[in-house]
Steps between C-alpha positions, in 0.01 A plus 500: 500500500541538878185519712477535882210321685337776698380468856141397484525331164258217435786280380672524840530161666391301191727253304597534137307190417188653664534820314572339159677807376664330202172336398286812540744771366763324296786636708773314676624598843876485474578562861360617834723714713402519865743696707840319476334188341481435138271228365607440145335330339205495743313177557128458464461454874674835578271765655500869422525743794466876533808690376625205289676618190395305194699480177253396221544428135222594253381766262354830629137383488581178690692682764226767539259220582721355779561858634124554516453170684770564763399863545126435535355602832455203735144431607422628847410220741151524637402771244185323407433325830176582672479660849 
């Protein structure tokens, strides 16, 4: 399955080891395509950025979980901060 990291994704700027996608969802990220760069296979220290193209290997339920994670709205900074 191919997924694109959207602008504003909560995974943007975080490393694969921080996100623990394999451990949490049971999928493997086969490669990360960023412009002309191809990270295959990606390293645990690789970060995800908006507009990265991810090629992931897993079943439909597993990939839906990853898709929900990367497409979740990012928290708004200062949303709960008092006046």
